[in-house]
C-alpha positions as a Python dict, from the first residue, in 0.01 Angstrom:
ca = {
    (1, 'M'): (0, 0, 0),
    (2, 'S'): (72, -334, 159),
    (3, 'A'): (273, -616, 5),
    (4, 'A'): (-49, -818, -15),
    (5, 'K'): (-213, -546, -222),
    (6, 'V'): (89, -526, -447),
    (7, 'R'): (72, -901, -512),
    (8, 'A'): (-300, -898, -577),
    (9, 'G'): (-316, -571, -767),
    (10, 'A'): (-604, -482, -539),
    (11, 'E'): (-560, -108, -563),
    (12, 'T'): (-654, -82, -930),
    (13, 'A'): (-740, -433, -1047),
    (14, 'P'): (-981, -427, -1344),
    (15, 'E'): (-1320, -585, -1299),
    (16, 'D'): (-1369, -956, -1355),
    (17, 'E'): (-1315, -1019, -1727),
    (18, 'T'): (-1636, -1215, -1777),
    (19, 'R'): (-1839, -941, -1613),
    (20, 'R'): (-1670, -675, -1827),
    (21, 'A'): (-1740, -876, -2141),
    (22, 'E'): (-2107, -899, -2047),
    (23, 'Q'): (-2125, -525, -1978),
    (24, 'V'): (-1965, -433, -2309),
    (25, 'A'): (-2188, -677, -2495),
    (26, 'E'): (-2494, -526, -2330),
    (27, 'G'): (-2375, -179, -2429),
    (28, 'F'): (-2342, -303, -2786),
    (29, 'R'): (-2700, -432, -2785),
    (30, 'A'): (-2829, -102, -2649),
    (31, 'L'): (-2646, 95, -2917),
    (32, 'Y'): (-2699, -119, -3223),
    (33, 'G'): (-3011, -321, -3148),
    (34, 'R'): (-2852, -660, -3212),
    (35, 'D'): (-2611, -905, -3054),
    (36, 'P'): (-2235, -879, -3105),
    (37, 'E'): (-2064, -1173, -3271),
    (38, 'G'): (-1803, -1180, -2997),
    (39, 'V'): (-1608, -985, -2738),
    (40, 'W'): (-1230, -942, -2743),
    (41, 'A'): (-969, -784, -2511),
    (42, 'A'): (-618, -641, -2556),
    (43, 'P'): (-396, -504, -2278),
    (44, 'G'): (-197, -193, -2212),
    (45, 'R'): (171, -238, -2141),
    (46, 'V'): (468, -106, -1949),
    (47, 'N'): (816, -133, -2090),
    (48, 'L'): (1072, -267, -1847),
    (49, 'I'): (1373, -151, -2051),
    (50, 'G'): (1456, -49, -2408),
    (51, 'E'): (1307, 290, -2494),
    (52, 'Y'): (1299, 443, -2845),
    (53, 'T'): (1495, 139, -2961),
    (54, 'D'): (1208, -20, -3153),
    (55, 'F'): (1214, 214, -3453),
    (56, 'N'): (1592, 164, -3457),
    (57, 'D'): (1545, -211, -3522),
    (58, 'G'): (1660, -275, -3165),
    (59, 'F'): (1553, -471, -2860),
    (60, 'V'): (1276, -409, -2606),
    (61, 'T'): (1134, -584, -2299),
    (62, 'P'): (769, -491, -2238),
    (63, 'L'): (511, -670, -2027),
    (64, 'A'): (134, -658, -2054),
    (65, 'L'): (-83, -506, -1782),
    (66, 'P'): (-411, -651, -1654),
    (67, 'H'): (-579, -330, -1774),
    (68, 'T'): (-745, -388, -2111),
    (69, 'A'): (-946, -243, -2396),
    (70, 'V'): (-1252, -462, -2450),
    (71, 'A'): (-1447, -460, -2776),
    (72, 'A'): (-1782, -611, -2870),
    (73, 'V'): (-1793, -641, -3248),
    (74, 'A'): (-2017, -760, -3530),
    (75, 'R'): (-1977, -750, -3906),
    (76, 'R'): (-2181, -537, -4144),
    (77, 'D'): (-2241, -605, -4514),
    (78, 'D'): (-2301, -246, -4625),
    (79, 'G'): (-1948, -104, -4601),
    (80, 'V'): (-2029, 108, -4296),
    (81, 'L'): (-1801, 124, -3993),
    (82, 'R'): (-1958, 239, -3665),
    (83, 'V'): (-1749, 282, -3350),
    (84, 'H'): (-1841, 393, -3000),
    (85, 'S'): (-1663, 422, -2666),
    (86, 'A'): (-1838, 364, -2336),
    (87, 'D'): (-1572, 585, -2174),
    (88, 'L'): (-1658, 905, -2362),
    (89, 'P'): (-1973, 1115, -2400),
    (90, 'D'): (-1932, 1118, -2779),
    (91, 'P'): (-2202, 969, -3002),
    (92, 'V'): (-2140, 680, -3240),
    (93, 'T'): (-1888, 767, -3512),
    (94, 'E'): (-2001, 644, -3853),
    (95, 'L'): (-1763, 613, -4148),
    (96, 'R'): (-1763, 435, -4482),
    (97, 'V'): (-1477, 189, -4520),
    (98, 'D'): (-1426, 288, -4886),
    (99, 'D'): (-1368, 648, -4773),
    (100, 'L'): (-1108, 577, -4506),
    (101, 'T'): (-798, 785, -4578),
    (102, 'P'): (-529, 924, -4346),
    (103, 'G'): (-657, 1236, -4173),
    (104, 'C'): (-1025, 1176, -4247),
    (105, 'D'): (-1093, 1140, -3874),
    (106, 'T'): (-882, 1294, -3600),
    (107, 'S'): (-1078, 1175, -3296),
    (108, 'W'): (-1007, 866, -3085),
    (109, 'A'): (-1203, 673, -3348),
    (110, 'A'): (-901, 705, -3579),
    (111, 'Y'): (-737, 415, -3393),
    (112, 'P'): (-995, 145, -3474),
    (113, 'A'): (-1074, 306, -3810),
    (114, 'G'): (-704, 308, -3894),
    (115, 'V'): (-692, -67, -3840),
    (116, 'V'): (-969, -119, -4095),
    (117, 'Y'): (-778, 109, -4334),
    (118, 'A'): (-452, -83, -4279),
    (119, 'L'): (-615, -423, -4326),
    (120, 'R'): (-781, -315, -4650),
    (121, 'A'): (-465, -143, -4776),
    (122, 'A'): (-282, -472, -4722),
    (123, 'G'): (-534, -649, -4945),
    (124, 'H'): (-755, -812, -4683),
    (125, 'A'): (-1125, -835, -4753),
    (126, 'V'): (-1264, -646, -4456),
    (127, 'G'): (-1606, -489, -4491),
    (128, 'G'): (-1806, -288, -4243),
    (129, 'A'): (-1845, -349, -3871),
    (130, 'D'): (-2009, -224, -3555),
    (131, 'L'): (-1777, -181, -3255),
    (132, 'H'): (-1846, -85, -2897),
    (133, 'L'): (-1539, -43, -2676),
    (134, 'A'): (-1454, 17, -2312),
    (135, 'S'): (-1105, 45, -2165),
    (136, 'T'): (-940, 41, -1823),
    (137, 'V'): (-599, 135, -1970),
    (138, 'P'): (-517, 487, -1845),
    (139, 'T'): (-500, 730, -2138),
    (140, 'G'): (-208, 968, -2179),
    (141, 'A'): (-5, 775, -1921),
    (142, 'G'): (244, 615, -2159),
    (143, 'L'): (83, 273, -2111),
    (144, 'S'): (-19, 221, -2475),
    (145, 'S'): (-393, 272, -2454),
    (146, 'S'): (-390, 342, -2829),
    (147, 'A'): (-215, 15, -2914),
    (148, 'A'): (-471, -172, -2702),
    (149, 'L'): (-752, -19, -2911),
    (150, 'E'): (-573, -104, -3235),
    (151, 'V'): (-487, -461, -3145),
    (152, 'V'): (-829, -550, -3003),
    (153, 'T'): (-985, -421, -3325),
    (154, 'A'): (-736, -612, -3543),
    (155, 'L'): (-786, -937, -3354),
    (156, 'A'): (-1165, -910, -3369),
    (157, 'L'): (-1170, -840, -3743),
    (158, 'N'): (-914, -1113, -3805),
    (159, 'D'): (-1145, -1363, -3635),
    (160, 'L'): (-1472, -1238, -3781),
    (161, 'Y'): (-1346, -1212, -4139),
    (162, 'A'): (-1139, -1532, -4112),
    (163, 'L'): (-823, -1357, -4234),
    (164, 'G'): (-589, -1613, -4081),
    (165, 'L'): (-327, -1354, -3979),
    (166, 'G'): (-73, -1434, -3707),
    (167, 'R'): (-13, -1218, -3402),
    (168, 'A'): (302, -1052, -3537),
    (169, 'E'): (130, -964, -3864),
    (170, 'L'): (-166, -816, -3676),
    (171, 'A'): (78, -608, -3470),
    (172, 'R'): (249, -481, -3785),
    (173, 'L'): (-85, -380, -3935),
    (174, 'A'): (-186, -207, -3611),
    (175, 'Q'): (145, -18, -3622),
    (176, 'R'): (71, 80, -3983),
    (177, 'A'): (-264, 216, -3867),
    (178, 'E'): (-93, 440, -3614),
    (179, 'N'): (188, 545, -3850),
    (180, 'E'): (-15, 618, -4162),
    (181, 'F'): (-371, 684, -4047),
    (182, 'V'): (-321, 847, -3705),
    (183, 'G'): (10, 1006, -3799),
    (184, 'V'): (236, 892, -3513),
    (185, 'P'): (569, 745, -3636),
    (186, 'C'): (587, 485, -3357),
    (187, 'G'): (778, 160, -3362),
    (188, 'V'): (614, -179, -3326),
    (189, 'M'): (681, -252, -2958),
    (190, 'D'): (344, -142, -2820),
    (191, 'Q'): (140, -341, -3068),
    (192, 'M'): (359, -650, -3030),
    (193, 'A'): (326, -631, -2651),
    (194, 'A'): (-53, -606, -2673),
    (195, 'A'): (-71, -894, -2921),
    (196, 'C'): (194, -1134, -2791),
    (197, 'C'): (268, -1099, -2418),
    (198, 'T'): (188, -1390, -2187),
    (199, 'D'): (94, -1408, -1821),
    (200, 'G'): (389, -1404, -1580),
    (201, 'H'): (645, -1308, -1843),
    (202, 'A'): (825, -1014, -1997),
    (203, 'L'): (857, -1013, -2375),
    (204, 'H'): (1213, -1005, -2509),
    (205, 'L'): (1152, -876, -2861),
    (206, 'D'): (1388, -820, -3152),
    (207, 'T'): (1205, -551, -3347),
    (208, 'R'): (1403, -621, -3665),
    (209, 'D'): (1269, -968, -3736),
    (210, 'L'): (999, -981, -3465),
    (211, 'S'): (1156, -1288, -3309),
    (212, 'L'): (1059, -1306, -2946),
    (213, 'R'): (1109, -1497, -2625),
    (214, 'Q'): (883, -1509, -2322),
    (215, 'V'): (1112, -1445, -2024),
    (216, 'P'): (971, -1552, -1684),
    (217, 'F'): (913, -1239, -1475),
    (218, 'A'): (692, -1255, -1167),
    (219, 'P'): (833, -1002, -918),
    (220, 'A'): (603, -1113, -636),
    (221, 'D'): (756, -1462, -645),
    (222, 'D'): (1088, -1302, -546),
    (223, 'G'): (938, -1081, -276),
    (224, 'L'): (949, -781, -510),
    (225, 'A'): (704, -540, -666),
    (226, 'L'): (718, -345, -991),
    (227, 'L'): (512, -31, -942),
    (228, 'V'): (370, 193, -1212),
    (229, 'V'): (356, 560, -1114),
    (230, 'D'): (128, 758, -1344),
    (231, 'T'): (232, 1122, -1303),
    (232, 'R'): (-99, 1234, -1457),
    (233, 'V'): (101, 1460, -1688),
    (234, 'Q'): (-64, 1393, -2021),
    (235, 'H'): (173, 1324, -2307),
    (236, 'A'): (102, 1340, -2678),
    (237, 'L'): (342, 1175, -2921),
    (238, 'G'): (194, 1339, -3227),
    (239, 'D'): (330, 1684, -3139),
    (240, 'G'): (661, 1652, -3325),
    (241, 'A'): (903, 1571, -3042),
    (242, 'Y'): (888, 1197, -3107),
    (243, 'A'): (928, 1248, -3481),
    (244, 'E'): (1225, 1479, -3425),
    (245, 'R'): (1406, 1214, -3223),
    (246, 'R'): (1332, 951, -3482),
    (247, 'A'): (1472, 1177, -3753),
    (248, 'G'): (1784, 1239, -3545),
    (249, 'C'): (1840, 867, -3499),
    (250, 'E'): (1797, 808, -3871),
    (251, 'E'): (2048, 1084, -3942),
    (252, 'G'): (2297, 921, -3706),
    (253, 'A'): (2252, 584, -3876),
    (254, 'R'): (2298, 738, -4220),
    (255, 'R'): (2621, 910, -4118),
    (256, 'L'): (2752, 590, -3962),
    (257, 'G'): (2674, 391, -4275),
    (258, 'V'): (2427, 149, -4114),
    (259, 'S'): (2061, 88, -4188),
    (260, 'H'): (1962, 131, -3822),
    (261, 'L'): (2139, 217, -3498),
    (262, 'R'): (2086, -139, -3380),
    (263, 'D'): (2386, -224, -3601),
    (264, 'V'): (2628, -8, -3398),
    (265, 'P'): (2802, -242, -3148),
    (266, 'H'): (2817, -120, -2790),
    (267, 'A'): (3191, -193, -2782),
    (268, 'E'): (3240, 49, -3075),
    (269, 'L'): (3024, 331, -2939),
    (270, 'A'): (3308, 568, -2852),
    (271, 'E'): (3449, 543, -3204),
    (272, 'A'): (3104, 592, -3355),
    (273, 'L'): (3043, 907, -3151),
    (274, 'E'): (3375, 1051, -3266),
    (275, 'R'): (3264, 1002, -3625),
    (276, 'L'): (2949, 1202, -3549),
    (277, 'A'): (3136, 1507, -3419),
    (278, 'D'): (3004, 1728, -3700),
    (279, 'A'): (2651, 1584, -3702),
    (280, 'G'): (2515, 1802, -3429),
    (281, 'E'): (2520, 1757, -3053),
    (282, 'H'): (2166, 1621, -3046),
    (283, 'V'): (2247, 1342, -3293),
    (284, 'V'): (2541, 1236, -3076),
    (285, 'R'): (2316, 1219, -2770),
    (286, 'Y'): (2044, 1024, -2947),
    (287, 'V'): (2289, 769, -3083),
    (288, 'R'): (2448, 724, -2742),
    (289, 'H'): (2111, 657, -2584),
    (290, 'I'): (1998, 403, -2844),
    (291, 'V'): (2320, 203, -2841),
    (292, 'T'): (2345, 197, -2461),
    (293, 'D'): (1975, 116, -2413),
    (294, 'N'): (2001, -179, -2650),
    (295, 'H'): (2291, -294, -2434),
    (296, 'R'): (2083, -245, -2119),
    (297, 'V'): (1812, -472, -2261),
    (298, 'G'): (2072, -746, -2294),
    (299, 'E'): (2190, -686, -1937),
    (300, 'V'): (1836, -710, -1798),
    (301, 'I'): (1757, -1030, -1989),
    (302, 'A'): (2078, -1191, -1864),
    (303, 'L'): (1991, -1095, -1506),
    (304, 'L'): (1636, -1230, -1535),
    (305, 'D'): (1764, -1554, -1685),
    (306, 'A'): (2007, -1586, -1393),
    (307, 'G'): (1732, -1520, -1138),
    (308, 'E'): (1904, -1200, -1023),
    (309, 'V'): (1594, -984, -1038),
    (310, 'R'): (1706, -737, -772),
    (311, 'A'): (2013, -652, -979),
    (312, 'V'): (1782, -521, -1252),
    (313, 'G'): (1714, -212, -1039),
    (314, 'P'): (2036, -19, -1106),
    (315, 'V'): (2006, -90, -1480),
    (316, 'L'): (1661, 73, -1477),
    (317, 'T'): (1801, 379, -1302),
    (318, 'E'): (2086, 403, -1551),
    (319, 'G'): (1829, 387, -1831),
    (320, 'H'): (1640, 680, -1682),
    (321, 'R'): (1955, 886, -1665),
    (322, 'S'): (2011, 824, -2035),
    (323, 'L'): (1653, 914, -2123),
    (324, 'R'): (1679, 1232, -1918),
    (325, 'E'): (2023, 1350, -2029),
    (326, 'D'): (2079, 1204, -2376),
    (327, 'L'): (1734, 1162, -2528),
    (328, 'R'): (1585, 1443, -2314),
    (329, 'V'): (1233, 1303, -2304),
    (330, 'S'): (1178, 1312, -1930),
    (331, 'C'): (1003, 1588, -1737),
    (332, 'P'): (1023, 1726, -1379),
    (333, 'E'): (745, 1499, -1256),
    (334, 'L'): (906, 1184, -1394),
    (335, 'D'): (1242, 1285, -1250),
    (336, 'L'): (1076, 1344, -914),
    (337, 'V'): (928, 992, -914),
    (338, 'V'): (1271, 843, -973),
    (339, 'E'): (1451, 1064, -721),
    (340, 'S'): (1197, 1024, -440),
    (341, 'A'): (1157, 648, -495),
    (342, 'L'): (1533, 590, -484),
    (343, 'A'): (1568, 808, -176),
    (344, 'A'): (1301, 596, -5),
    (345, 'G'): (1491, 274, -78),
    (346, 'A'): (1371, 155, -420),
    (347, 'L'): (1601, -83, -604),
    (348, 'G'): (1568, 114, -926),
    (349, 'A'): (1333, 335, -1124),
    (350, 'R'): (1292, 493, -1465),
    (351, 'M'): (1039, 663, -1687),
    (352, 'T'): (865, 426, -1929),
    (353, 'G'): (710, 493, -2266),
    (354, 'G'): (752, 796, -2489),
    (355, 'G'): (809, 1044, -2210),
    (356, 'F'): (718, 1414, -2185),
    (357, 'G'): (481, 1300, -1910),
    (358, 'G'): (315, 966, -1858),
    (359, 'S'): (448, 702, -1621),
    (360, 'A'): (754, 563, -1447),
    (361, 'V'): (827, 213, -1319),
    (362, 'V'): (979, 145, -977),
    (363, 'L'): (1134, -187, -872),
    (364, 'T'): (1120, -238, -497),
    (365, 'E'): (1105, -494, -223),
    (366, 'A'): (737, -581, -183),
    (367, 'D'): (734, -494, 187),
    (368, 'A'): (872, -147, 107),
    (369, 'A'): (621, -71, -169),
    (370, 'G'): (379, 112, 59),
    (371, 'R'): (653, 329, 209),
    (372, 'I'): (792, 415, -133),
    (373, 'G'): (448, 499, -269),
    (374, 'E'): (388, 736, 20),
    (375, 'A'): (729, 897, -30),
    (376, 'V'): (648, 965, -395),
    (377, 'R'): (308, 1108, -305),
    (378, 'A'): (463, 1331, -39),
    (379, 'A'): (725, 1457, -283),
    (380, 'F'): (453, 1544, -534),
    (381, 'A'): (250, 1724, -270),
    (382, 'T'): (552, 1927, -161),
    (383, 'A'): (624, 2022, -523),
    (384, 'G'): (261, 2122, -579),
    (385, 'H'): (191, 1850, -835),
    (386, 'P'): (-139, 1656, -853),
    (387, 'E'): (-130, 1327, -665),
    (388, 'P'): (13, 1050, -883),
    (389, 'R'): (-169, 724, -947),
    (390, 'I'): (32, 425, -823),
    (391, 'F'): (-43, 60, -891),
    (392, 'P'): (146, -269, -932),
    (393, 'A'): (248, -390, -1276),
    (394, 'L'): (137, -753, -1284),
    (395, 'P'): (274, -928, -1596),
    (396, 'S'): (-43, -1037, -1776),
    (397, 'A'): (-180, -1200, -2090),
    (398, 'G'): (-191, -1046, -2434),
    (399, 'A'): (-488, -1006, -2666),
    (400, 'R'): (-756, -1277, -2666),
    (401, 'R'): (-1119, -1351, -2743),
    (402, 'I'): (-1319, -1363, -2421),
    (403, 'S'): (-1667, -1452, -2544),
}
């Protein structure tokens, strides 16, 4: 992959947004026999640094991808919710909004349906709707395809039903949909990234109060590239491993007498770990990761503010080591991406997202991106793994109405 392709995102750039909107609208007409009232989009995301910190009231630094979930939507006045995906062979799923309860649907349709449930549970007058969706966000790759579905649904219903909700509130309700309706105890980072990111920036987010700052981040302007390497190892966060780590973090906070691990200062980490000596080895590891990763977020933001983007690389690599050894959410394929990319000259690399598969990010000089991509592919071939999918992470816009 050439530097030019990295800058342009030519290898996997989604189709022109206007054309995609027209295609999804036409699919809506074919399904439902009427025009949609509008078309909306919400992106996937990669997280530059700060993993598993969001449900600990900590700090994260995601950026939106150009890959989006697009939804054509229209209201209904009969209390019926119909959802359909252009990406699956499944027929239209039809539900009654009055019957929406956690667990009533366990298919992909639970994500948009969960948003309707969350909006209504919060007291918002949302009736029925017809939705037709299509997405270019890779599923199972740790790039928040589910949050994109949730946020695009929330934004569309917010507009159509004139709810007047702000982006942060929509993100919170989308998180509630995933927590309560889908059953994944995720933090709010993914939904906030999909709702609030801006083009050419990373989002520095405090997940406690949802205060945020758009931090300029355009690697190509510095002769760099941030690559996403999708290992094609599917991950599923509803299988208990994520919940177990959340419970361990909560146990550590309880024993340390704080509401969340965000309140443990990095300078006092050694003392805190000594106090956890009888809490179990896994609790000690989890606490160490959360406190040090919160600190790494601060380091990365300071480097970006100082224009020292290349110096971010070693911080990413340090973060991967912590995820692998302390949180233990990596896997052989993710470790191989990091090892082979660094050996080929990358500035830094780490897994991103929930782990147990999914994707890694690699920071590299733009003119070395092709060589590093080939090195990763060769390492996967030698190990007998399927070829990974590699594309540039171009910091992009958050959710918006497109027609």
